[in-house]
N, C-alpha and C positions, 0 to 999 in steps of 0.2 A: 346489429341494430341497438340492442340494449346498451352495449358498451359505448357506442357513439353517443347515444342519448345521455348516458351518465357523464361522459366527458363534457358535453355541452352544458349540462346542469352545473357541473363542477366549476367551469370557467365563469359562468354567470354568478354563482355564489361567491367566488373569489373576487369578482368585480364589485359586488355589493358590499362585501366585507371590507375591501381595501378602501373604498370611498368613505365608509363610515368610520374606519379607524383613524383616518386623517383628521377628523373633526375633534378639536380640543373640547374639554369640559367647559360648558358655558357658565360664565359668571354673571350674576345679576346684582342689582343694587336696590337697597331699601333705605331711604334717608342717606346717612353717611356710611352705612354698612354694606360690604360686599358679601355675597353668600352663594353657595352652590346648592342645587336641588338634588335630593336623593330620594329613594323609595321610602316615603313615610316620614321624612325629617329633612331639616335644613342644617347646613354647617356654615359658620361665619368664617370667611376666608380673608377679610381685610377690613380696614376702617380708614376713611378719609374725612377728617374733621379736626378742629382745633379746641374742642371742649377739654376742660380739665377733669371732668367727672362724666363717666359713661356707664349707662345701664344697658347691658346686652339684652335685646328683646327675647322673651320666652317663646314667641312664635312669630312666623312670617308667613303671610298668605294662608293662614289656617293650619300650617304645619309647625310642629315643635322644633325649636332650635336645640339640637342634641349634641352638637360638636363645635368646638372652636379649633380651627386648624393651626398647624405650625406657622409661625411668623405672621399671624393674623394682625398683630398690632406693632409690627416693625415700623420704625420711623415716626411713631406717634409721640413726639417729644414734649408735647404740652400736657399729655395725659397723666393725671396723678392718682385717679381712683377708678377702678373697674368693678362693677357688680355683675356676678355670674348667676343666672336664674337656676331654679331647681330642675329645669328640663334638661340641662346639660349633663351628659353622661361620659363625655370624653373631651379632654383638653390636651392639645399638642404640647410636647415638652418645650417648644420654643414659641409658644403662642404669645407670652407676655414679656419674654426676656429682651426683646428688641425695643421696648418702650423705656427709654432712658430715665424719664422723670417720674416713673410710676412709684407711688409710695405705699399703696394698699390695694388688696383685692378682697372684696366682700363676697364670700361664697355662700350661696343659698342651696347648694347641691352637696349631697353627702357621698362619701366613698370615692371621690374623684381626685386623682393625683394632680396637683398644681405645682408647676415649676416656676420659681421666681428668683430674682437676684437677692443677694443676702440682705440688702437694705429695704426690702419690701415686706410689709406685714400682711399676713393672711387673717381675715376676720370671718369666723363662722356665723352665719345668720340663717339658720335653718327655718326659723319662724317667719322670715321675711319682714321683720319689723324694723330693722336698722335702716338708717339713711346714710347717704354718702358722707355726711358730716360727723358720723359717730366715730369716736376715738376708741382704739382697741384697749381692752382690759389687760391686766398683767397675765392672766391665764387665757391667752388669746385663741389659739387655733387647735381644734381637735381633728381636723380633716387631714387626709394624706397630703403632706406638703413637702416639696423638695426645694431647698434653697440652693441656687446656683451662684457661684462666685466667679469673679473675673470674666464675665461674659461680654467681652468687648468685641466690637466689629461684627455683631450679628446682623444679618440682613441689611436694610437700608437705614439704620438707626441715625446716621449722620445727615440724612436728607431733610431739609427744612420744607415745610408746607407753606403755601401762599397764604397771605392774610385773609383773602376773600376768595372762596372757591370759584364763584361766578366770574371773578376778575382774572382768572388764570390766563397767561399768555398762550397763544396758540394760533391755529389757522382759522380765520373767519370764513364761514360759508356765506357766499353772496346771497342777498335777499333773505337772510335769516339771522337770528340772534344767537345761533349755535356756534360754539368754538370747538375745534378739534385740538386736543392737548394731551399732555402726559402727566400722570399722577405721580405721587411719591414712591409708588412701587414699580414705576416705569411701565405701567399699562397704558395702552392707547385708549383715550376716553373722549366722549363728547359731552359738552356742558351747555345747556340752554340758558336763556336769560333768567329763568327762575331758579337756577342752580341745580336742576335735575341732572344726574350723572348717569351715563350709559357707557359700559365698558365695551369698546369696539373690538379689542384684541388683547388677551392676556397670555397668549401662547409663547410670546417672546418679549424681550426687553426693548423699550424704545427710549430715545433721547431727543432733546430739543435744543437747538442752537440758534442764536440770534444772527440774522443777516444784516448787512450794512444799511439796507433800506428800511430798517426797523421791523421787518417781517421776521417770521421764524421758519426754521426748517426742521421737520421731524423725520428721523430715520430709525430703522430697526438695527439690531445688533450686527447685521451684515452690511450696513451702509445703504440699504435700499430706502428710497424716500417715499413718504406718505404724501399723496397729492389729492386735490379736490378738483373735479372737472367743472365745466361751466354750468352744469345742471345741479351742482351741489352734491354729487356722488363722491364718496370717499373711496379712494383707491388704496387698499392696504396691501403691502408687498407679500405678506404671508398668504393672503387670500388669492393674489394673482398666481403665485407659485402653485397653490393647491388646485386652482382651476386648470392650470396647464397639466398637472399630474393626472387629474381626473380625465381630461381629454385624451391624454396619451394612453391611459389604461383602457378607456372606452374604445379607442381606435384599435388597440391590440386585441381586445376581446372580440370585437366585430370581425377582425381579420382572421382570427383563429376559427370562429364559427363558420365563416365563409369557406375556409379551407376544409374543415371537417365535412360541411355539407357537400362540397365539391367531390371529396373522396367518396362519400356515400352514394352520390349520383353516378359516379364512375363505376363503382362496384355493381350497382344495379344494372347498368347498361351492359357490363361485361358478362353478368350472369345470363342475360337474355340472349 
């Protein structure tokens, strides 16, 4: 009895774990910043904008921004200046190297290693008094800085962003001002008339091609097409596949439980 009970519990636990493991880390957006939520802090994972000067927020939704992830600014070709707040304690080695036009990084955080290309200047501003227009002094940086040379072809650096985010080409949802599109990092996103961005899927890369009738076609890396039904529901290939996997696992678990219960009943009758 105990063994059979343990077997059933084990299968149920495996089912729960397997369904949870399938889910990718959720990406959120705040303004033009993409971020991930962690226990007690936020991490910047991407940026979608055309500003030349950017100040990374020190907190989002009441939590400190403590990390800038690898490749966070890949493809930000208009960006010339980035200010890092004093809340940041870790910066990925490839966080800034994919921004081809970057000229300077203003660092308000101490003891954090910053990797940049050899033509980029690091300016220490531990007092937080400098502005993005400040020019570096001759004795510029005292922070841990690594200069990277010859960093060509990193991430999506050659991808150009649209002139107006709200005017991105994409699939229009009927009866709505929302457009389903693909950003410069090949994430599947939705953009409403006010320019608010929601990442629908960043677990795989998407691409967008023009059809002859001036509409567009969005597909994932496996060639599966993203569609929108008559009710405005977006059908994402990866989520379709995930649903099928979960259903298959659920059926398998239920079948095993039924078999185990059948064996248990058979043994009881046999003992009688």
